[in-house]
C-alpha positions in Angstrom: 92.1 0.1 29.1 89.0 -1.4 30.6 86.2 -2.2 28.1 82.7 -0.8 28.4 81.4 -4.2 29.5 84.1 -4.4 32.1 83.2 -1.0 33.4 79.6 -2.0 33.5 80.5 -4.9 35.8 82.5 -2.6 38.0 79.3 -0.6 38.6 77.2 -3.8 39.1 79.7 -5.1 41.8 79.8 -1.8 43.8 77.4 -2.1 46.8 77.1 1.4 48.2 74.4 3.5 46.4 76.3 6.8 46.3 79.5 5.1 45.3 77.8 3.0 42.6 76.2 6.1 41.1 79.5 8.1 41.2 81.3 5.3 39.3 78.3 5.0 36.9 78.5 8.7 36.1 82.3 8.6 35.7 82.1 5.6 33.3 79.3 7.2 31.4 81.3 10.4 31.0 84.3 8.5 29.7 82.2 6.6 27.2 80.5 9.8 25.9 83.9 11.5 25.6 85.4 8.6 23.7 82.4 8.7 21.3 82.7 12.5 20.8 86.4 12.1 20.1 85.6 9.4 17.4 87.5 6.7 19.2 84.9 4.8 21.3 86.0 2.5 24.1 85.9 -1.2 23.1 82.7 -2.9 24.0 84.5 -6.0 25.0 83.1 -8.9 27.0 82.6 -9.4 30.7 80.5 -11.6 33.0 78.0 -9.7 35.0 76.9 -11.0 38.4 73.5 -12.8 38.7 72.4 -10.0 40.9 74.1 -6.6 41.6 75.9 -5.8 44.9 73.8 -4.2 47.5 74.5 -2.4 50.7 73.5 -4.0 54.1 70.7 -1.6 54.3 67.9 -1.3 53.3 66.5 -4.6 54.5 64.9 -6.3 51.4 61.5 -7.8 52.1 59.0 -9.8 50.1 56.6 -7.2 48.5 53.8 -8.5 50.7 55.8 -7.6 53.8 56.9 -4.1 52.9 54.9 -1.7 55.2 52.2 0.2 53.4 52.9 3.8 52.7 50.4 6.5 53.9 51.5 9.4 51.7 49.2 11.8 53.6 51.7 12.0 56.4 55.3 13.3 56.3 56.6 9.8 57.3 54.5 8.3 54.5 55.9 10.8 52.0 59.5 10.0 53.1 58.7 6.3 52.6 57.5 7.1 49.1 60.8 8.9 48.3 62.7 5.9 49.7 60.8 3.6 47.4 61.6 5.8 44.4 65.2 5.9 45.4 65.2 2.1 45.5 63.7 1.9 42.1 66.2 4.3 40.7 69.2 2.4 42.1 67.9 -0.8 40.6 67.5 1.1 37.3 71.1 2.1 37.3 72.1 -1.6 37.5 69.5 -2.7 35.0 70.9 -0.4 32.4 74.5 -1.3 33.0 73.5 -5.0 33.1 72.0 -4.8 29.6 75.3 -3.3 28.4 77.4 -6.1 29.8 75.1 -9.1 29.5 74.2 -9.1 25.8 77.5 -8.4 24.1 77.1 -11.6 22.1 74.3 -9.8 20.2 75.8 -7.7 17.5 74.3 -4.2 18.1 75.1 -0.7 16.7 77.1 1.6 18.9 73.9 3.7 19.3 72.5 0.9 21.4 75.3 1.4 23.9 75.0 5.2 23.7 71.4 5.0 24.7 71.8 2.6 27.7 74.9 4.4 29.0 73.0 7.7 28.9 70.0 6.1 30.6 72.3 4.6 33.3 73.9 8.1 33.8 70.5 9.7 34.2 69.2 7.0 36.6 72.3 7.6 38.7 71.4 11.3 38.8 67.8 10.3 39.8 69.0 8.2 42.7 71.2 11.0 44.0 68.2 13.4 43.7 66.0 11.1 45.8 68.8 10.5 48.3 69.3 14.2 48.6 65.5 14.6 49.3 65.6 12.0 52.0 68.6 13.6 53.6 66.9 16.9 53.6 64.1 15.3 55.6 66.7 13.9 58.1 66.5 10.4 56.7 68.6 8.4 54.2 68.5 5.6 51.7 68.5 2.4 53.7 66.5 3.8 56.6 63.4 1.8 55.6 62.7 -1.7 54.3 62.5 -2.0 50.5 61.1 -4.3 47.8 63.1 -7.5 47.3 61.7 -8.4 43.9 63.1 -5.5 41.9 65.7 -7.7 40.2 63.2 -10.4 39.2 62.6 -9.1 35.7 66.4 -9.0 35.1 66.8 -12.6 36.3 63.9 -13.8 34.2 65.2 -12.2 31.0 69.0 -12.9 31.6 69.2 -14.8 28.3 66.6 -13.0 26.3 67.4 -9.5 25.0 64.0 -9.2 23.4 62.4 -10.1 26.7 64.6 -7.7 28.6 63.6 -4.8 26.4 59.9 -5.7 26.5 59.6 -6.1 30.2 62.0 -3.6 31.7 61.8 -0.3 29.8 58.5 -1.0 27.9 56.5 -2.3 30.9 58.2 -1.4 34.2 59.6 2.0 33.2 56.5 2.8 31.3 54.6 2.3 34.5 56.6 5.1 35.9 55.2 7.5 33.3 51.7 6.5 34.6 52.3 7.1 38.3 54.8 9.9 38.5 52.4 12.8 37.8 50.3 11.7 40.8 53.4 11.7 43.0 54.4 15.2 41.8 50.9 16.4 42.6 51.0 14.8 46.1 54.2 16.6 47.0 53.1 19.9 45.4 49.9 19.9 47.6 52.1 19.2 50.6 54.2 22.2 49.8 57.4 20.2 49.4 59.3 21.9 46.6 62.4 19.8 46.7 60.7 16.5 45.9 58.5 18.2 43.3 61.6 19.5 41.4 63.4 16.2 41.6 60.4 14.2 40.4 59.8 16.6 37.5 63.4 15.9 36.4 62.8 12.1 36.7 59.5 12.3 34.8 61.0 14.3 31.9 63.9 12.0 31.5 62.1 8.6 31.9 60.3 9.2 28.6 63.5 8.7 26.7 64.4 5.5 28.6 61.1 3.9 27.6 61.7 5.2 24.1 65.1 3.5 24.0 63.4 0.2 24.9 60.8 0.7 22.2 63.4 1.7 19.6 65.7 -1.2 20.1 62.9 -3.7 20.5 61.4 -2.7 17.2 64.9 -2.6 15.6 65.5 -6.2 16.7 62.2 -7.3 15.4 62.8 -5.6 12.1 66.2 -7.3 11.7 64.6 -10.7 12.1 61.4 -9.8 10.1 59.0 -10.4 13.0 55.9 -8.4 14.0 56.9 -6.2 17.1 53.4 -6.1 18.5 52.9 -9.9 18.4 56.4 -10.5 19.8 55.8 -7.9 22.6 52.5 -9.5 23.6 54.0 -13.0 23.7 57.0 -12.0 25.7 55.1 -9.9 28.3 52.7 -12.7 28.8 55.6 -15.0 29.3 57.9 -12.9 31.5 55.6 -10.4 33.3 53.9 -11.7 36.4 50.4 -10.3 36.1 48.4 -8.1 33.8 49.0 -4.4 33.0 47.0 -2.0 35.2 45.3 1.1 33.8 45.0 4.0 33.9 47.8 4.7 31.4 49.5 7.9 30.5 48.8 7.5 26.9 50.3 10.8 25.8 53.7 10.1 27.4 53.6 6.5 26.3 53.0 7.7 22.7 55.9 10.1 23.0 58.0 7.1 24.0 56.9 5.0 20.9 54.4 2.9 22.7 51.0 2.8 20.9 47.8 1.8 22.8 47.5 -1.5 20.9 50.7 -2.7 22.5 49.6 -2.4 26.1 45.8 -2.3 26.3 45.4 -6.0 25.2 47.7 -7.0 28.1 45.2 -5.7 30.7 43.2 -8.9 30.4 44.4 -12.3 31.5 45.6 -14.4 28.6 47.0 -17.9 28.5 50.8 -18.3 28.4 51.6 -19.8 25.0 55.0 -21.0 26.1 
């Protein structure tokens, strides 16, 4: 029987987006079923790749070279959906990567429950975005995409605290800030399909940020360190730039992120490392 870590690597080494998400959802269902039956799959150990497998398309470009999106046009709105699909596919891999990469850290089974559930939901989100693109006569891979999406994972490959701080608590929290504006954009354009899909994503992303906050605080509690101080230090070290307001303070609070965690990071500070 393949361990959970081995299953995570299977997802990470699957290139096609739809196939990756199908395998992700199947493995998530098996994990959840084993937990419900009281006989969880073994966590095990496995070696995740440095970067996940990717399809030949989309072409991955330096962020400066990705064409600017003009969401006022149908083409621009399709480009926005494509960008979200790319983010969601990377999120699938990020959540399976945290399952496989940090098995040397003794963590409660609830840690794996949360990230498997998050990976399952991100797989659903990618499929929703891919469906929206196909309804417009396009598809994932039809446009260039951001090549830097895996940088945070590479930078934090040996630091679980850093991974939790930067990926869910910074990058995914940013999604809580910008998604309401995207929903409003598609609503004004009269495009009900993207509105419904983005509303599902918006509702479920709160829990993903919350998982990051919960396990970051849990780790800090176990070692007796101050979570806010550690968060500020790690974000200044690993995150390339400062945090940009405006912030969705209500949803961030729902996810366990108080303002004194992120507002101080809006100003440039020296890297203490």
